[in-house]
Backbone of each chain as ProteinMPNN parsed JSONL, in Angstrom:
{"seq_chain_A": "MIGKKSLAEIRAELEAALGKGPDGDSSVAQSLRRFLAGKSGKGKGSKKSKRKPG", "coords_chain_A": {"N_chain_A": [[-5.89, 2.219, -5.119], [-6.05, 1.608, -1.688], [-8.129, 0.311, -0.541], [-10.885, -0.682, 1.62], [-10.624, -2.553, 3.559], [-9.634, -3.382, 6.792], [-6.549, -3.721, 8.706], [-6.998, -5.425, 10.824], [-9.059, -7.02, 9.871], [-7.734, -8.226, 7.708], [-5.731, -9.579, 9.087], [-7.269, -11.417, 10.527], [-8.277, -12.971, 8.436], [-5.96, -14.054, 7.32], [-4.987, -15.489, 9.498], [-6.918, -17.443, 9.68], [-6.399, -18.826, 7.338], [-3.698, -19.478, 7.459], [-2.885, -20.018, 10.037], [-0.508, -19.507, 12.492], [1.236, -18.621, 10.701], [3.316, -19.155, 7.752], [5.708, -21.887, 7.386], [9.308, -21.858, 6.995], [12.129, -19.955, 5.671], [12.013, -17.856, 4.008], [11.844, -14.415, 2.94], [9.256, -13.542, 2.705], [7.77, -15.424, 4.192], [8.806, -14.9, 6.721], [8.01, -12.248, 7.006], [5.219, -12.496, 7.071], [4.858, -14.061, 9.349], [5.769, -12.293, 11.285], [3.849, -10.271, 10.955], [1.477, -11.635, 11.698], [2.056, -12.296, 14.288], [2.145, -9.917, 15.626], [0.055, -7.691, 17.339], [-0.145, -5.0, 16.841], [2.149, -3.201, 15.069], [2.631, -0.596, 14.977], [4.536, 2.373, 15.053], [6.849, 1.094, 14.866], [8.314, 1.714, 12.505], [9.014, 1.264, 8.933], [12.269, 0.971, 7.441], [13.184, 3.475, 5.315], [13.705, 3.123, 1.87], [16.063, 3.983, -0.74], [15.178, 4.097, -3.29], [14.99, 5.024, -6.673], [12.636, 6.92, -8.639], [10.572, 5.293, -11.136]], "CA_chain_A": [[-6.537, 2.456, -3.849], [-5.702, 0.546, -0.754], [-9.353, -0.391, -0.169], [-11.447, -0.345, 2.92], [-10.442, -3.655, 4.528], [-8.663, -2.972, 7.823], [-5.527, -4.699, 9.055], [-7.601, -6.427, 11.722], [-9.773, -7.989, 9.013], [-6.745, -9.003, 6.966], [-5.064, -10.504, 10.003], [-8.21, -12.543, 10.812], [-8.359, -13.84, 7.227], [-4.678, -14.81, 7.194], [-4.909, -16.45, 10.571], [-7.818, -18.57, 9.298], [-5.774, -19.61, 6.259], [-2.255, -19.835, 7.672], [-2.562, -20.209, 11.461], [0.455, -18.517, 12.977], [2.11, -18.213, 9.589], [3.963, -20.226, 7.027], [7.064, -22.295, 7.756], [10.283, -21.427, 6.002], [12.967, -18.808, 5.975], [11.951, -16.814, 2.966], [11.5, -13.117, 3.499], [7.773, -13.44, 2.765], [7.324, -16.23, 5.342], [9.171, -14.147, 7.931], [7.164, -11.044, 7.047], [3.851, -12.904, 7.46], [4.878, -14.475, 10.766], [5.847, -11.03, 12.077], [2.576, -9.618, 10.899], [0.485, -12.415, 12.449], [2.424, -12.328, 15.699], [2.001, -8.604, 16.256], [-1.273, -7.06, 17.368], [0.104, -3.763, 16.125], [3.561, -2.802, 15.023], [2.752, 0.84, 14.712], [5.618, 2.968, 15.827], [8.051, 0.382, 14.469], [8.246, 1.995, 11.081], [9.96, 0.681, 8.009], [13.417, 1.747, 7.014], [12.928, 3.963, 3.963], [14.725, 2.805, 0.887], [16.454, 5.131, -1.545], [14.89, 3.774, -4.689], [14.678, 6.172, -7.587], [11.389, 6.729, -9.383], [10.693, 4.517, -12.378]], "C_chain_A": [[-6.295, 1.277, -2.911], [-6.964, -0.219, -0.291], [-9.738, -0.147, 1.231], [-11.156, -1.426, 3.967], [-9.345, -3.269, 5.535], [-7.612, -4.076, 8.028], [-6.098, -5.781, 9.924], [-8.342, -7.473, 10.899], [-8.786, -8.864, 8.214], [-6.063, -10.021, 7.869], [-5.972, -11.693, 10.328], [-8.271, -13.512, 9.621], [-7.108, -14.691, 7.086], [-4.532, -15.843, 8.318], [-5.78, -17.689, 10.269], [-7.154, -19.45, 8.244], [-4.424, -20.183, 6.592], [-1.927, -20.12, 9.123], [-1.633, -19.084, 11.913], [1.455, -18.071, 11.899], [2.778, -19.394, 8.964], [5.31, -20.616, 7.594], [8.014, -21.719, 6.712], [11.015, -20.169, 6.358], [12.917, -17.725, 4.938], [11.515, -15.498, 3.603], [9.978, -12.928, 3.625], [7.243, -14.206, 3.959], [7.612, -15.463, 6.639], [8.281, -12.917, 8.112], [5.766, -11.406, 7.574], [3.806, -13.344, 8.912], [4.96, -13.266, 11.653], [4.483, -10.375, 12.133], [1.52, -10.32, 11.768], [0.811, -12.427, 13.945], [2.119, -10.997, 16.391], [0.579, -8.104, 16.223], [-1.203, -5.739, 16.589], [1.575, -3.428, 16.174], [3.716, -1.312, 14.812], [3.78, 1.476, 15.632], [6.959, 2.274, 15.556], [8.174, 0.506, 12.964], [9.326, 1.35, 10.221], [11.147, 1.604, 7.767], [13.171, 2.165, 5.577], [14.061, 3.605, 3.029], [15.025, 4.057, 0.107], [16.196, 4.858, -3.015], [14.55, 5.02, -5.462], [13.347, 5.889, -8.271], [11.636, 6.039, -10.697], [10.642, 5.367, -13.594]], "O_chain_A": [[-6.336, 0.113, -3.312], [-6.846, -1.295, 0.295], [-9.019, 0.518, 1.976], [-11.424, -1.218, 5.151], [-8.249, -2.872, 5.138], [-7.781, -5.208, 7.576], [-5.727, -6.946, 9.784], [-8.266, -8.667, 11.188], [-8.981, -10.071, 8.068], [-5.842, -11.168, 7.481], [-5.512, -12.833, 10.396], [-8.311, -14.729, 9.802], [-7.176, -15.881, 6.777], [-4.012, -16.937, 8.1], [-5.404, -18.821, 10.573], [-7.323, -20.669, 8.249], [-4.039, -21.237, 6.085], [-0.778, -20.441, 9.426], [-1.92, -17.898, 11.746], [2.365, -17.279, 12.142], [2.821, -20.486, 9.531], [5.99, -19.795, 8.21], [7.593, -21.172, 5.693], [10.593, -19.406, 7.228], [13.698, -16.774, 4.985], [10.898, -15.48, 4.668], [9.493, -12.247, 4.528], [6.367, -13.715, 4.671], [6.769, -15.391, 7.533], [7.858, -12.593, 9.222], [5.211, -10.704, 8.418], [2.85, -13.049, 9.629], [4.285, -13.21, 12.681], [4.01, -9.976, 13.197], [0.764, -9.664, 12.485], [-0.092, -12.557, 14.772], [1.867, -10.959, 17.595], [-0.045, -8.096, 15.162], [-2.086, -5.418, 15.794], [2.167, -3.384, 17.252], [4.804, -0.827, 14.504], [3.874, 1.158, 16.818], [8.027, 2.755, 15.936], [8.142, -0.491, 12.242], [10.386, 0.951, 10.702], [11.051, 2.827, 7.871], [12.971, 1.316, 4.709], [15.235, 3.767, 3.364], [14.345, 5.073, 0.255], [16.926, 5.342, -3.881], [13.906, 5.941, -4.959], [12.98, 4.729, -8.458], [12.702, 6.15, -11.302], [10.731, 4.854, -14.71]]}, "seq_chain_B": "MGVMAEEELNPISQIELRRRKQRILQIARQLGFVGRVEYRHVCNQSGGAQYGRGSDQSVDLLTVTAQAFERGRDPDDFTLEAIIAHERGHQIIARHRKLAQQLGGVSGAAEEVLASLIGALVLGPGYDSDTLVAKALAELLATGTSPEDALRLVESLIETLEEYL", "coords_chain_B": {"N_chain_B": [[-12.058, 7.043, -14.381], [-14.752, 7.009, -12.163], [-17.03, 9.305, -10.508], [-16.663, 9.547, -7.049], [-18.696, 8.832, -4.199], [-18.836, 11.13, -1.59], [-18.196, 11.925, 1.796], [-18.845, 14.632, 3.777], [-16.799, 16.175, 6.267], [-16.295, 17.216, 9.696], [-14.917, 20.48, 9.97], [-11.367, 21.252, 10.008], [-8.692, 22.955, 11.706], [-6.783, 25.651, 10.146], [-4.112, 25.357, 10.707], [-3.88, 22.621, 11.311], [-4.662, 21.611, 8.87], [-2.575, 22.54, 7.202], [-0.519, 21.141, 8.428], [-1.192, 18.492, 7.849], [-1.027, 18.528, 5.03], [1.676, 19.027, 4.662], [2.76, 16.774, 5.851], [1.876, 14.581, 4.25], [3.04, 15.265, 1.847], [5.737, 15.123, 2.501], [6.052, 12.349, 3.114], [5.263, 11.22, 0.687], [7.273, 12.148, -1.075], [9.531, 11.036, 0.142], [9.079, 8.408, -0.466], [9.439, 8.429, -3.112], [7.503, 9.424, -4.79], [6.448, 11.04, -7.714], [5.205, 14.056, -8.969], [2.046, 15.747, -8.432], [0.762, 16.343, -5.156], [-2.01, 16.003, -3.134], [-4.243, 17.049, -0.55], [-7.386, 16.086, 0.624], [-10.156, 16.991, 2.471], [-12.122, 14.912, 3.081], [-14.177, 11.953, 3.236], [-14.159, 9.041, 1.413], [-14.697, 6.396, -0.995], [-12.16, 5.522, -1.484], [-10.544, 4.52, 0.444], [-8.585, 6.003, 1.538], [-6.533, 7.003, -0.015], [-5.529, 7.816, -3.395], [-4.234, 7.132, -6.581], [-3.674, 9.076, -9.451], [-3.207, 8.986, -12.85], [-1.345, 11.191, -14.841], [-0.905, 13.264, -17.785], [1.788, 13.27, -18.157], [4.476, 12.119, -16.008], [5.094, 14.19, -14.274], [2.772, 15.473, -13.757], [1.199, 13.599, -12.563], [-1.107, 12.569, -10.027], [-1.394, 12.37, -6.571], [-3.846, 11.742, -4.353], [-4.75, 12.268, -1.106], [-6.889, 11.47, 1.519], [-8.896, 12.545, 4.367], [-9.557, 10.206, 5.597], [-7.317, 8.596, 5.495], [-5.71, 9.619, 7.473], [-7.296, 9.076, 9.706], [-7.301, 6.274, 9.623], [-4.612, 5.879, 9.962], [-4.293, 6.486, 12.631], [-5.478, 4.407, 13.916], [-4.694, 1.519, 15.677], [-5.113, -0.954, 14.581], [-5.047, -0.767, 11.852], [-3.89, 0.328, 8.568], [-0.887, 2.215, 8.316], [-0.273, 5.713, 7.58], [1.986, 5.915, 5.985], [2.113, 3.338, 4.816], [-0.26, 3.356, 3.336], [0.25, 5.415, 1.477], [2.482, 4.378, 0.266], [1.417, 2.173, -1.106], [0.006, 3.535, -3.121], [2.14, 4.713, -4.388], [3.17, 2.447, -5.434], [1.315, 1.911, -7.479], [1.951, 4.08, -9.123], [4.559, 3.421, -9.904], [4.061, 1.048, -11.341], [2.693, 2.191, -13.486], [4.599, 3.92, -14.518], [7.237, 2.984, -14.623], [9.424, 2.005, -17.012], [10.09, -0.631, -17.969], [8.537, -2.277, -16.353], [5.984, -1.312, -16.902], [5.721, -2.136, -19.512], [5.713, -4.906, -19.176], [3.522, -5.296, -17.537], [1.347, -4.178, -18.645], [-1.238, -5.221, -19.417], [-2.528, -6.226, -17.199], [-5.11, -7.324, -14.899], [-7.405, -5.315, -12.953], [-7.556, -6.311, -10.339], [-5.205, -7.79, -10.144], [-3.379, -5.763, -10.428], [-3.738, -4.399, -8.026], [-2.67, -6.224, -6.183], [0.009, -6.233, -7.057], [0.672, -3.522, -6.691], [0.653, -3.361, -3.917], [2.773, -5.081, -3.254], [4.931, -3.831, -4.552], [4.839, -1.444, -3.153], [5.543, -2.414, -0.639], [8.221, -3.106, -1.112], [9.313, -0.648, -1.736], [9.025, 0.642, 0.694], [10.815, -0.791, 2.238], [12.342, -3.13, 4.629], [10.306, -3.835, 7.501], [7.542, -3.034, 9.744], [5.461, -1.699, 8.323], [5.926, -2.528, 5.737], [5.496, -5.248, 6.045], [2.736, -5.254, 6.476], [1.714, -4.61, 3.966], [2.56, -6.75, 2.42], [1.047, -8.696, 3.627], [-1.506, -7.783, 2.974], [-1.457, -8.12, 0.175], [-1.265, -10.89, 0.0], [-3.698, -11.664, 1.224], [-5.482, -10.692, -0.646], [-4.95, -12.345, -2.8], [-5.714, -14.783, -1.719], [-8.417, -14.289, -1.509], [-9.26, -14.622, -4.065], [-9.587, -17.254, -4.337], [-7.337, -18.706, -4.548], [-5.12, -21.184, -3.327], [-3.624, -21.308, -0.01], [-0.943, -22.193, -0.139], [-0.239, -21.921, -2.859], [-0.696, -19.18, -3.137], [1.232, -18.104, -1.446], [3.59, -18.984, -2.707], [3.335, -17.608, -5.112], [3.427, -14.902, -4.241], [6.017, -14.85, -3.236], [7.48, -15.353, -5.564], [6.721, -13.156, -7.155], [7.71, -11.0, -5.672], [10.441, -11.55, -5.864], [10.863, -11.232, -8.605], [10.041, -8.528, -8.967], [11.932, -7.242, -7.428], [14.157, -7.484, -9.016], [13.524, -5.822, -11.144], [13.227, -3.343, -9.943]], "CA_chain_B": [[-12.468, 6.857, -12.966], [-16.016, 7.648, -11.937], [-17.066, 10.193, -9.359], [-16.929, 8.811, -5.844], [-19.531, 9.474, -3.166], [-17.964, 11.676, -0.544], [-18.815, 12.337, 3.035], [-18.237, 15.861, 4.324], [-16.374, 15.972, 7.632], [-16.167, 18.447, 10.465], [-13.733, 21.206, 9.497], [-10.205, 21.273, 10.856], [-8.061, 24.278, 11.7], [-5.839, 25.888, 9.076], [-2.834, 24.83, 11.168], [-3.941, 21.165, 11.11], [-4.717, 21.392, 7.434], [-1.237, 22.718, 6.715], [0.302, 20.041, 8.927], [-1.51, 17.279, 7.071], [-0.463, 18.658, 3.674], [3.158, 18.89, 4.768], [3.097, 15.398, 6.178], [1.707, 13.671, 3.094], [4.051, 15.64, 0.839], [7.034, 14.57, 2.942], [6.02, 10.901, 2.953], [5.233, 10.908, -0.749], [8.571, 12.376, -1.684], [10.435, 10.038, 0.67], [8.802, 7.157, -1.142], [9.762, 8.591, -4.515], [6.392, 9.825, -5.659], [6.717, 12.203, -8.579], [3.994, 14.694, -9.391], [1.321, 16.593, -7.485], [0.239, 15.667, -3.951], [-3.178, 16.818, -2.732], [-5.014, 16.566, 0.591], [-8.823, 16.44, 0.565], [-10.742, 16.738, 3.789], [-13.362, 14.175, 2.872], [-14.079, 10.499, 3.402], [-14.809, 8.444, 0.239], [-14.525, 4.962, -1.187], [-10.778, 5.217, -1.875], [-9.851, 3.912, 1.573], [-7.674, 6.971, 2.142], [-5.667, 7.631, -1.014], [-5.77, 7.388, -4.769], [-3.277, 7.614, -7.598], [-4.26, 9.454, -10.728], [-2.17, 9.109, -13.851], [-1.458, 12.393, -15.627], [-0.395, 13.177, -19.18], [3.134, 12.775, -17.901], [4.681, 11.822, -14.606], [5.149, 15.411, -13.447], [1.394, 15.881, -13.372], [0.495, 12.539, -11.841], [-1.725, 13.153, -8.82], [-1.686, 11.552, -5.409], [-4.846, 12.373, -3.483], [-4.877, 11.615, 0.212], [-8.07, 12.002, 2.19], [-8.924, 12.534, 5.825], [-9.685, 8.84, 6.047], [-5.995, 8.023, 5.678], [-5.251, 10.042, 8.809], [-8.069, 8.331, 10.686], [-6.805, 4.908, 9.641], [-3.255, 5.888, 10.53], [-4.359, 6.573, 14.098], [-6.035, 3.157, 14.396], [-3.613, 0.544, 15.766], [-5.451, -2.143, 13.779], [-5.219, -0.413, 10.457], [-2.653, 0.701, 7.865], [-0.321, 3.551, 8.619], [-0.278, 6.678, 6.481], [3.078, 5.547, 5.136], [1.75, 2.183, 4.024], [-1.333, 3.785, 2.405], [0.86, 6.173, 0.408], [3.389, 3.463, -0.466], [0.596, 1.416, -2.03], [-0.251, 4.392, -4.261], [3.444, 4.842, -5.119], [3.254, 1.21, -6.198], [0.549, 2.126, -8.714], [2.698, 4.951, -10.016], [5.667, 2.676, -10.494], [3.482, 0.154, -12.391], [2.343, 2.997, -14.64], [5.662, 4.775, -15.071], [8.497, 2.268, -14.811], [9.362, 1.609, -18.427], [10.064, -2.1, -18.191], [7.338, -2.852, -15.659], [4.771, -0.918, -17.631], [5.639, -3.009, -20.703], [5.404, -6.247, -18.723], [2.262, -5.374, -16.776], [0.337, -3.328, -19.333], [-2.582, -5.753, -19.586], [-3.017, -7.009, -16.045], [-6.428, -6.949, -14.41], [-7.408, -4.39, -11.805], [-7.273, -7.085, -9.1], [-3.781, -8.132, -10.127], [-2.622, -4.509, -10.185], [-3.779, -4.115, -6.582], [-1.679, -7.101, -5.521], [1.344, -5.765, -7.416], [0.919, -2.223, -6.061], [1.003, -3.604, -2.514], [4.119, -5.669, -3.179], [5.906, -2.77, -4.879], [4.824, -0.528, -1.983], [6.338, -3.056, 0.423], [9.645, -3.005, -1.49], [9.676, 0.776, -1.64], [9.169, 0.956, 2.122], [11.949, -1.473, 2.869], [11.911, -4.017, 5.692], [9.678, -3.263, 8.669], [6.15, -3.369, 9.974], [4.576, -1.217, 7.257], [6.119, -3.405, 4.602], [4.804, -6.516, 6.367], [1.262, -5.08, 6.307], [1.372, -4.593, 2.553], [2.714, -8.152, 1.954], [-0.142, -9.406, 4.151], [-2.667, -7.363, 2.144], [-1.344, -8.766, -1.13], [-1.606, -12.305, 0.163], [-5.129, -11.761, 1.508], [-6.193, -10.478, -1.895], [-4.829, -13.568, -3.595], [-6.577, -15.823, -1.118], [-9.82, -13.947, -1.789], [-9.628, -15.068, -5.426], [-9.751, -18.706, -4.289], [-6.028, -19.333, -4.636], [-4.786, -21.908, -2.087], [-2.544, -20.596, 0.719], [0.403, -22.596, -0.618], [0.007, -21.302, -4.166], [-0.632, -17.718, -2.968], [2.545, -17.827, -0.878], [4.61, -19.16, -3.762], [3.171, -16.502, -6.079], [3.923, -13.674, -3.656], [7.491, -14.934, -3.203], [7.969, -15.229, -6.937], [6.506, -11.796, -7.634], [8.682, -10.131, -5.009], [11.755, -11.811, -6.466], [10.854, -10.602, -9.945], [9.948, -7.068, -8.828], [13.233, -6.75, -6.924], [15.056, -7.396, -10.182], [13.147, -4.657, -11.963], [13.41, -2.095, -9.189]], "C_chain_B": [[-13.775, 7.651, -12.703], [-15.945, 8.567, -10.708], [-17.435, 9.374, -8.115], [-17.851, 9.569, -4.9], [-18.589, 9.919, -2.031], [-18.767, 12.132, 0.65], [-18.066, 13.573, 3.546], [-17.904, 15.603, 5.814], [-16.389, 17.305, 8.383], [-14.901, 19.172, 10.059], [-12.575, 21.074, 10.515], [-9.549, 22.642, 10.753], [-7.105, 24.386, 10.508], [-4.452, 25.312, 9.441], [-2.816, 23.302, 10.931], [-3.957, 20.816, 9.632], [-3.319, 21.505, 6.817], [-0.317, 21.565, 7.148], [0.071, 18.763, 8.136], [-0.918, 17.352, 5.644], [1.036, 18.47, 3.689], [3.553, 17.429, 4.992], [2.979, 14.478, 4.985], [2.714, 13.983, 1.995], [5.394, 15.03, 1.208], [7.1, 13.074, 2.723], [6.094, 10.534, 1.47], [6.581, 11.071, -1.383], [9.593, 11.373, -1.156], [10.283, 8.726, -0.068], [9.023, 7.266, -2.641], [8.627, 9.039, -5.408], [6.744, 11.087, -6.422], [5.374, 12.75, -9.04], [3.327, 15.456, -8.246], [0.777, 15.753, -6.292], [-0.857, 16.581, -3.376], [-3.818, 16.182, -1.505], [-6.463, 17.005, 0.391], [-9.477, 16.046, 1.856], [-12.128, 16.115, 3.605], [-13.115, 12.716, 3.196], [-14.816, 9.9, 2.196], [-14.453, 6.965, 0.133], [-13.076, 4.544, -1.449], [-10.045, 4.457, -0.76], [-8.814, 4.834, 2.178], [-6.735, 7.639, 1.123], [-5.946, 7.053, -2.37], [-4.685, 7.961, -5.677], [-4.007, 7.933, -8.877], [-3.165, 9.703, -11.74], [-2.393, 10.38, -14.689], [-0.922, 12.179, -17.032], [1.079, 12.892, -19.18], [3.351, 12.73, -16.402], [4.633, 13.059, -13.721], [3.774, 15.921, -13.045], [0.565, 14.713, -12.898], [-0.028, 13.151, -10.541], [-1.93, 12.076, -7.749], [-2.652, 12.341, -4.544], [-4.967, 11.578, -2.209], [-6.041, 12.261, 0.926], [-7.932, 11.923, 3.698], [-8.98, 11.118, 6.368], [-8.319, 8.202, 6.291], [-5.439, 8.394, 7.036], [-5.998, 9.309, 9.914], [-7.548, 6.892, 10.784], [-5.399, 4.829, 10.271], [-3.23, 5.94, 12.064], [-4.894, 5.262, 14.713], [-4.953, 2.105, 14.483], [-3.876, -0.716, 14.969], [-5.717, -1.789, 12.34], [-3.892, 0.084, 9.853], [-2.18, 2.068, 8.348], [-0.445, 4.448, 7.364], [0.833, 6.318, 5.474], [2.735, 4.379, 4.223], [0.682, 2.518, 2.967], [-0.727, 4.515, 1.22], [1.809, 5.285, -0.408], [2.643, 2.618, -1.463], [0.308, 2.265, -3.283], [1.011, 4.632, -5.092], [3.645, 3.563, -5.954], [2.491, 1.335, -7.52], [1.306, 3.046, -9.657], [3.863, 4.226, -10.68], [5.193, 1.716, -11.581], [3.217, 0.984, -13.662], [3.556, 3.624, -15.316], [6.995, 4.088, -15.276], [8.486, 1.616, -16.187], [9.198, 0.115, -18.604], [8.829, -2.727, -17.523], [6.057, -2.536, -16.405], [4.599, -1.797, -18.86], [5.153, -4.395, -20.272], [3.966, -6.357, -18.179], [1.127, -4.619, -17.451], [-1.078, -3.883, -19.322], [-3.149, -6.435, -18.361], [-4.371, -6.459, -15.584], [-6.287, -5.96, -13.249], [-7.044, -5.094, -10.511], [-5.784, -7.404, -9.01], [-2.936, -6.892, -9.867], [-2.629, -4.156, -8.697], [-2.776, -4.948, -5.818], [-0.255, -6.575, -5.774], [1.649, -4.411, -6.75], [1.306, -2.4, -4.6], [2.421, -4.142, -2.399], [5.203, -4.649, -3.525], [5.983, -1.771, -3.723], [5.677, -1.132, -0.864], [7.843, -2.959, 0.115], [10.128, -1.586, -1.345], [9.88, 1.187, -0.174], [10.415, 0.387, 2.732], [11.463, -2.248, 4.082], [11.356, -3.274, 6.904], [8.212, -3.548, 8.708], [5.271, -2.905, 8.824], [4.696, -2.08, 6.013], [5.383, -4.744, 4.823], [3.304, -6.392, 6.137], [0.869, -5.12, 4.837], [1.572, -5.961, 1.932], [1.489, -8.934, 2.391], [-1.355, -9.051, 3.334], [-2.631, -8.056, 0.796], [-1.74, -10.235, -1.029], [-3.118, -12.507, 0.406], [-5.935, -11.563, 0.224], [-6.114, -11.689, -2.825], [-5.717, -14.681, -3.035], [-8.051, -15.594, -1.412], [-10.264, -14.375, -3.184], [-9.813, -16.569, -5.464], [-8.436, -19.441, -4.436], [-5.721, -20.013, -3.297], [-3.712, -21.131, -1.348], [-1.168, -20.958, 0.211], [0.728, -21.909, -1.923], [0.158, -19.783, -4.016], [0.734, -17.317, -2.391], [3.63, -17.91, -1.915], [4.509, -18.019, -4.757], [3.719, -15.196, -5.498], [5.456, -13.693, -3.605], [8.088, -14.724, -4.592], [7.83, -13.788, -7.461], [7.503, -10.841, -6.97], [10.079, -10.288, -5.617], [11.876, -11.088, -7.809], [10.873, -9.055, -9.843], [11.26, -6.498, -8.325], [14.248, -6.614, -8.066], [14.781, -6.157, -11.023], [13.452, -3.343, -11.249], [14.822, -1.924, -8.733]], "O_chain_B": [[-13.849, 8.842, -13.006], [-14.951, 8.598, -9.983], [-18.398, 8.608, -8.13], [-17.795, 10.795, -4.813], [-17.698, 9.19, -1.596], [-19.874, 12.655, 0.52], [-16.847, 13.565, 3.721], [-18.638, 14.906, 6.515], [-16.483, 18.375, 7.781], [-13.885, 18.52, 9.822], [-12.788, 20.821, 11.7], [-9.821, 23.398, 9.82], [-6.676, 23.383, 9.938], [-3.721, 24.84, 8.57], [-1.837, 22.767, 10.409], [-3.338, 19.843, 9.203], [-2.926, 20.666, 6.007], [0.521, 21.083, 6.386], [1.012, 18.045, 7.797], [-0.385, 16.369, 5.129], [1.595, 17.816, 2.809], [4.519, 16.922, 4.422], [3.878, 13.678, 4.726], [3.184, 13.084, 1.298], [6.102, 14.491, 0.357], [8.095, 12.57, 2.202], [6.868, 9.67, 1.058], [7.004, 10.215, -2.161], [10.439, 10.902, -1.917], [11.262, 8.008, -0.271], [8.816, 6.294, -3.367], [8.754, 9.042, -6.632], [7.26, 12.058, -5.868], [4.501, 11.987, -9.455], [3.955, 15.767, -7.234], [0.392, 14.595, -6.456], [-0.641, 17.775, -3.166], [-3.931, 14.96, -1.409], [-6.731, 18.153, 0.035], [-9.37, 14.901, 2.293], [-13.152, 16.715, 3.931], [-11.976, 12.298, 3.405], [-15.985, 10.219, 1.978], [-13.96, 6.369, 1.091], [-12.791, 3.358, -1.617], [-9.025, 3.817, -1.018], [-8.22, 4.511, 3.207], [-6.206, 8.72, 1.382], [-6.511, 5.968, -2.506], [-4.284, 9.118, -5.549], [-4.852, 7.165, -9.336], [-2.287, 10.538, -11.518], [-3.494, 10.615, -15.186], [-0.54, 11.073, -17.415], [1.583, 12.31, -20.141], [2.537, 13.226, -15.622], [4.194, 12.999, -12.573], [3.638, 16.705, -12.105], [-0.66, 14.816, -12.833], [0.53, 14.119, -10.024], [-2.543, 11.035, -7.986], [-2.349, 13.435, -4.068], [-5.246, 10.379, -2.223], [-6.161, 13.486, 0.932], [-6.997, 11.327, 4.232], [-8.506, 10.854, 7.474], [-8.171, 7.367, 7.183], [-4.773, 7.585, 7.682], [-5.413, 8.96, 10.939], [-7.375, 6.359, 11.88], [-5.052, 3.888, 10.985], [-2.275, 5.496, 12.701], [-4.761, 5.052, 15.918], [-4.328, 1.803, 13.467], [-2.946, -1.479, 14.705], [-6.526, -2.438, 11.676], [-2.898, 0.236, 10.564], [-2.967, 2.936, 8.728], [-0.69, 3.971, 6.256], [0.633, 6.409, 4.263], [3.016, 4.405, 3.025], [0.729, 2.015, 1.845], [-1.125, 4.28, 0.08], [1.916, 5.434, -1.625], [3.15, 2.356, -2.553], [0.366, 1.744, -4.397], [0.961, 4.74, -6.317], [4.219, 3.606, -7.042], [2.983, 0.904, -8.563], [1.307, 2.822, -10.867], [4.117, 4.399, -11.872], [5.84, 1.582, -12.62], [3.487, 0.529, -14.773], [3.559, 3.837, -16.528], [7.818, 4.58, -16.049], [7.635, 0.776, -16.481], [8.291, -0.35, -19.294], [8.177, -3.603, -18.091], [5.164, -3.374, -16.526], [3.48, -2.165, -19.217], [4.289, -4.986, -20.92], [3.299, -7.377, -18.346], [0.057, -4.45, -16.865], [-2.034, -3.114, -19.226], [-4.145, -7.151, -18.459], [-4.721, -5.307, -15.839], [-5.219, -5.797, -12.659], [-6.315, -4.549, -9.683], [-5.179, -7.304, -7.943], [-1.915, -6.952, -9.182], [-1.629, -3.667, -8.172], [-2.105, -4.451, -4.913], [0.566, -6.481, -4.861], [2.772, -4.188, -6.296], [2.174, -1.69, -4.091], [3.185, -3.704, -1.539], [6.253, -4.601, -2.885], [7.066, -1.309, -3.364], [6.446, -0.421, -0.217], [8.643, -2.748, 1.027], [11.242, -1.351, -0.877], [10.776, 1.965, 0.151], [11.012, 0.983, 3.628], [10.329, -2.069, 4.527], [11.866, -2.221, 7.287], [7.676, -4.219, 7.826], [4.405, -3.661, 8.384], [3.711, -2.336, 5.321], [4.745, -5.283, 3.918], [2.671, -7.33, 5.653], [-0.206, -5.617, 4.501], [0.842, -6.323, 1.008], [0.951, -9.737, 1.629], [-2.165, -9.925, 3.024], [-3.66, -8.533, 0.318], [-2.467, -10.751, -1.878], [-3.725, -13.421, -0.153], [-6.967, -12.209, 0.038], [-7.066, -12.015, -3.535], [-6.374, -15.412, -3.775], [-8.832, -16.536, -1.549], [-11.457, -14.481, -3.468], [-10.16, -17.119, -6.509], [-8.414, -20.672, -4.447], [-6.035, -19.462, -2.242], [-2.963, -20.374, -1.965], [-0.298, -20.091, 0.139], [1.824, -21.376, -2.096], [1.007, -19.166, -4.661], [1.317, -16.313, -2.8], [4.489, -17.032, -2.008], [5.539, -17.513, -5.203], [4.409, -14.457, -6.2], [6.108, -12.69, -3.892], [9.074, -14.008, -4.76], [8.728, -13.277, -8.13], [8.071, -9.974, -7.634], [10.793, -9.313, -5.85], [12.873, -10.423, -8.089], [11.627, -8.384, -10.547], [11.668, -5.409, -8.731], [15.091, -5.717, -8.055], [15.702, -5.529, -11.546], [13.878, -2.366, -11.865], [15.146, -0.928, -8.087]]}, "name": "protein", "num_of_chains": 2, "seq": "MIGKKSLAEIRAELEAALGKGPDGDSSVAQSLRRFLAGKSGKGKGSKKSKRKPGMGVMAEEELNPISQIELRRRKQRILQIARQLGFVGRVEYRHVCNQSGGAQYGRGSDQSVDLLTVTAQAFERGRDPDDFTLEAIIAHERGHQIIARHRKLAQQLGGVSGAAEEVLASLIGALVLGPGYDSDTLVAKALAELLATGTSPEDALRLVESLIETLEEYL"}
């Protein structure tokens, strides 16, 4: 279950812990900076992968 | 899994009901979900969706509720795709042979973190994936893990999961 915490709440918690996001070029650092920079990225959907089921 | 308290909602038209069922089925299959997909027009504690493990993968059950559609419309909340991808993450943890062996004994809290990260990988790069990585990190921070350690752990887990998937 994804739980009841909204993205707004998650963003507020991460901003308190990380400011505008972590330094570094790792994919995780970049992902978090994008998330914290954007009020909402809805409409900018992910590219679906073609992974096979496990 | 215990019985969840459910809130009845105003009814929707048969056309809207059919549209919602088609939409969640399409997203679930795009993300590789195997098994049954069900829409329930209720609001409960699941947050919008729930994975149920069946006797085999073909009868696993993904239940998506009306709340997922409400959240999907909120610009400050998860999209329907991200909500379903998280549940697909739970299915992969349960059904991927090597992962299931490795992760068989993890706590419920750890499984939630892993389901989000696997969901992010299944989605591929983009906003929805970013939201699930953020959720995983927030859950680690909530356990008292320092931001530096939580970041390192998320990076390490993603690297490991990419090798398995």
